[in-house]
C-alpha positions as CSV (number, residue, x, y, z in Angstrom):
1,X,174.8,9.3,299.8
2,X,176.9,7.0,297.6
3,X,176.4,3.5,296.3
4,X,179.4,1.3,296.3
5,X,177.9,-1.5,294.2
6,X,176.0,-1.8,290.9
7,X,172.3,-1.4,291.1
8,X,171.6,-4.3,288.8
9,X,173.7,-7.4,288.7
10,X,175.3,-8.2,285.3
11,X,172.8,-11.1,284.7
12,X,169.7,-8.9,285.2
13,X,170.7,-6.1,282.7
14,X,168.8,-5.9,279.5
15,X,171.2,-6.5,276.5
16,X,171.5,-3.6,274.1
17,X,170.7,-4.1,270.5
18,X,173.8,-4.0,268.4
19,X,174.0,-1.8,265.4
20,X,174.7,-3.8,262.3
21,X,177.6,-2.8,260.0
22,X,175.3,-2.0,257.2
23,X,173.5,0.5,259.5
24,X,176.9,2.0,260.4
25,X,177.8,2.4,256.8
26,X,174.5,4.0,256.2
27,X,175.0,6.5,259.0
28,X,178.4,7.3,257.8
29,X,177.1,7.9,254.2
30,X,174.3,10.1,255.7
31,X,176.8,12.2,257.6
32,X,179.0,12.5,254.6
33,X,176.1,13.6,252.5
34,X,175.1,16.2,255.1
35,X,178.6,17.7,255.2
36,X,178.7,17.5,251.4
37,X,175.4,19.4,251.3
38,X,176.8,22.1,253.5
39,X,179.8,22.6,251.4
40,X,177.8,22.5,248.2
41,X,175.6,25.3,249.4
42,X,178.5,27.2,250.8
43,X,181.0,26.9,247.9
44,X,179.0,26.2,244.8
45,X,175.8,28.0,245.4
46,X,177.5,30.8,247.4
47,X,174.5,31.2,249.7
48,X,176.4,32.1,252.8
49,X,177.5,30.3,255.9
50,X,174.3,30.7,258.0
51,X,172.0,29.6,255.1
52,X,174.2,26.6,254.4
53,X,174.2,25.6,258.1
54,X,170.4,26.0,258.3
55,X,169.8,24.0,255.1
56,X,172.2,21.2,256.1
57,X,170.8,21.1,259.7
58,X,167.2,20.9,258.2
59,X,168.3,18.0,256.0
60,X,169.9,16.3,259.0
61,X,166.8,16.7,261.2
62,X,164.7,15.2,258.3
63,X,167.1,12.2,258.1
64,X,166.8,11.8,261.9
65,X,163.1,11.9,261.6
66,X,163.1,9.3,258.9
67,X,165.4,7.0,260.9
68,X,163.3,7.3,264.0
69,X,160.0,6.5,262.1
70,X,161.7,3.5,260.4
71,X,163.1,2.3,263.7
72,X,159.6,2.6,265.3
73,X,158.0,0.6,262.4
74,X,160.7,-2.1,262.6
75,X,160.4,-2.3,266.4
76,X,156.6,-2.6,266.4
77,X,156.7,-5.3,263.7
78,X,158.6,-7.7,266.0
């Protein structure tokens, strides 16, 4: 079964929250920091590829957790 039309008309759709330019710069800085942390562990500390990936992935998950908690607090404050 196929649907040839949109389920919700354009007027009934909930508008998405736009991401501010400051937040985009923050996300880009966090991504650059995670990549830098990976290369620091790999090249400076010489701890190996797998350890560097694990350490940078752990830092990335920690940042994602912090962003989600901050977003939840900001959303509930409205």
